[in-house]
N, C-alpha and C positions, 0 to 999 in steps of 0.2 A: 387520496387513496394511500394504504399502507401496503407495502409489497417488498419482496428483495429483489434488488439489481446485482448485476456482475459487471466488474469493470475488468478490462484486460491490460495488462502491461505491455507496450509495444516493444517489440525484441530490440534490443541495444541501447533502450531508454535508460537515462539514468535514476528517473524517477518517474511516478504516477502522479497526476495532479488530478483530482476530483472535487468538481462543484456541483452539489446534488443536496437535496433535503434529506440529508442523512440522519437517522437517529441513532443507529449503534453500526460499528463496524463489526463484522461478524467473524469473518476468516479470510485466511491468505493461503494459498494452495497452487500447487502447479496442476493445470488441466490442460493434456495433450501437449506438454512441454512449454506450456504459457502460464507465466505468472499472473493469477487473477486474484481479485478482490470482491468477497460478497458482502453487501450492505444492506440493512434495513433501512427502507426509506419511507418517508410521508411525504407525499406530493403536496399536501395542504401546508406544509411549513416553508420557511425560507431556506435557501440554499447555505451550506456549511461548505469549507474549502478544506480540504486535506492534501497532505504530500504524502506519498508513500515511497519509503526509501529501501532498495534490498542494497546490502552490504556483503561483499563476499568472503567467505572465509580466508583468514591470512591478510587481508586489506589493512593499510595503514589508517587507522580511524583518523589521524591528524590529517590527512590528506584529502580526506571526504567530507564533502560539503553537508555534513548531517547537523541540522538545527540543535541548538543546546537543548531545546525543550523537547527534542523527540523521544518517543517512548517506544520500546522493544515491543514487538507485536508476538513474532515467532519465527520459526525457521524452515524452509522449506527447500526441497530438494529439485533440482530440475534435470532433465536427461538421464533418467535413472540414477540420481545420486552424483553425476559428474560435475556439477555445480550445486554448491550450498549456499544459500543466501539465507542471511539474518534480517528480517524485516523490521522496519522502525516505521512509525506514523507520528506525523504532527499535523495539530490542527491549526490553521493560519486564522488568527482572530481578527487582523487587520491587515488591509494592504494598501 
C-alpha cells in the first residue's frame, strides 16, 4: 500500500532515526512546535534507514556529528521563529 506517513522528532533529540519502506522524503516542517517529517511509503517494499539531523543557526559544524554524506534538506522555524533549524538527511546503506 502506498501512503504518506508522518514522523515526529522527540523534543531534545539530536536526530530522528527512521526505518520504514520510504519511497521519497517529502517535507520537514514544524507542526505545533514539533519538528515533523512526512514521507511517501510503500509497504510492499523493504525498509530503508534515514537519519534526520537538525542543526541550529550559529552552531559550530565541526562540533556536530553530521555524516559527511549528509544532504541539506530545508530550514524550519520552531516556536514562532525563536529557534531556526537547518535540516539534513542521510540514508544509511549498511549497518
